[in-house]
C-alpha positions, 0 to 999 in steps of 0.5 A: 491774424495779420494786421495792417496799421495806417497812420494818416498824417496831413503831410505823410502817411505811415503804414506798417503790418504786424508781420514785419518791423518795416514801416513804409511812407506815402506823401499825403496832402490836400490831393489825398482823398480816401480813394487815393489813399486806399489805392496807394496803400494797396500798392505799397503793401502789395507784398504784405498779407493782412486780414484786418486794418486799423486806420488812424484818422487826423480828426474827430471820429464818432461811432468808428467813422470820421465825423468831420472832414480833415483839415489838410487832406482832400474831401470825401472821408466822412461817408467813405466805406473803408471796409468795402474799399479794402475788402477787410474789416477796418476799425477807424479811430482818431490818430491820437487815440491810436497812439494813446492805446499803444502807450497805455498801461493802467488806470486813467491816462491822458494822451497829448500829441505835441506836433503840427496840431494838438492831439488828445485822447483819454483812456479810462481802464482800457476804454479809449476816448478820442478828444478834441481839446485843441480848439477849446478856449484857453486864454487871451482869446486863443485856444489850447492848440494856439499855445501848445501846437506848432503855431504856439511854439513858433509864436512864443519861442521854445522857453515860453512854450515849455512854460505853457506846456507844463501849465496846460498839462497840469490843468488838463490832467486835473480836469480829466482826473488822469493818473498820468499823462503821456506826451507824444508828437515830434515837438516833445523833444523841445522839452527839457523836463516833464512833470512827475506824472508825465512820461514821453510817448514814442511815434511808434506807439501808434502802430503798437496801438493799431495792433493792440486794437485787434489783439488786446480784449481789454482795449475798447475803442 
């Protein structure tokens, strides 16, 4: 079975197939509707065979469908028929959840993506749950995302941001009763140390998660 994985971001869309190690990039942004996305993905993957599709969506997903329109892309995602558009079975899940699947080993694992936003997912004995922790109130009238996402790093500076990351990661690990935490996203590079229960993720894990979604019978989304 050939699997195509699409990782949709607010500024860049990444695609990779299970038949090749090559990753291809497509610029995204406010003009990218699902129709545009499908057309561009089909164009750049015309030489790749694929039987099924995994699509990591930058927002809440419920019942295998986008639950809300994305912040940084064009409209029309919520009711879009991805299976009909690609002519293949498509599994849609939150982008953080897809990266969490690629990072998962055992037990209860919390994934936090430290990037432009704050992505979050929980994997419990093979079952992945996409979370929306970024918008939850934290302190000073601000949210977790206001402190841990890029806007928090910019506002606080690296030193204070690192302190907040350690504090929030510990808090959320306790709240989710997680055995361990994986920290992904581009801003992980700014961390000098991680708590003993945490480890860094790799951006490539999003693709591994997309492949695993179809291959691993112990993974449920």
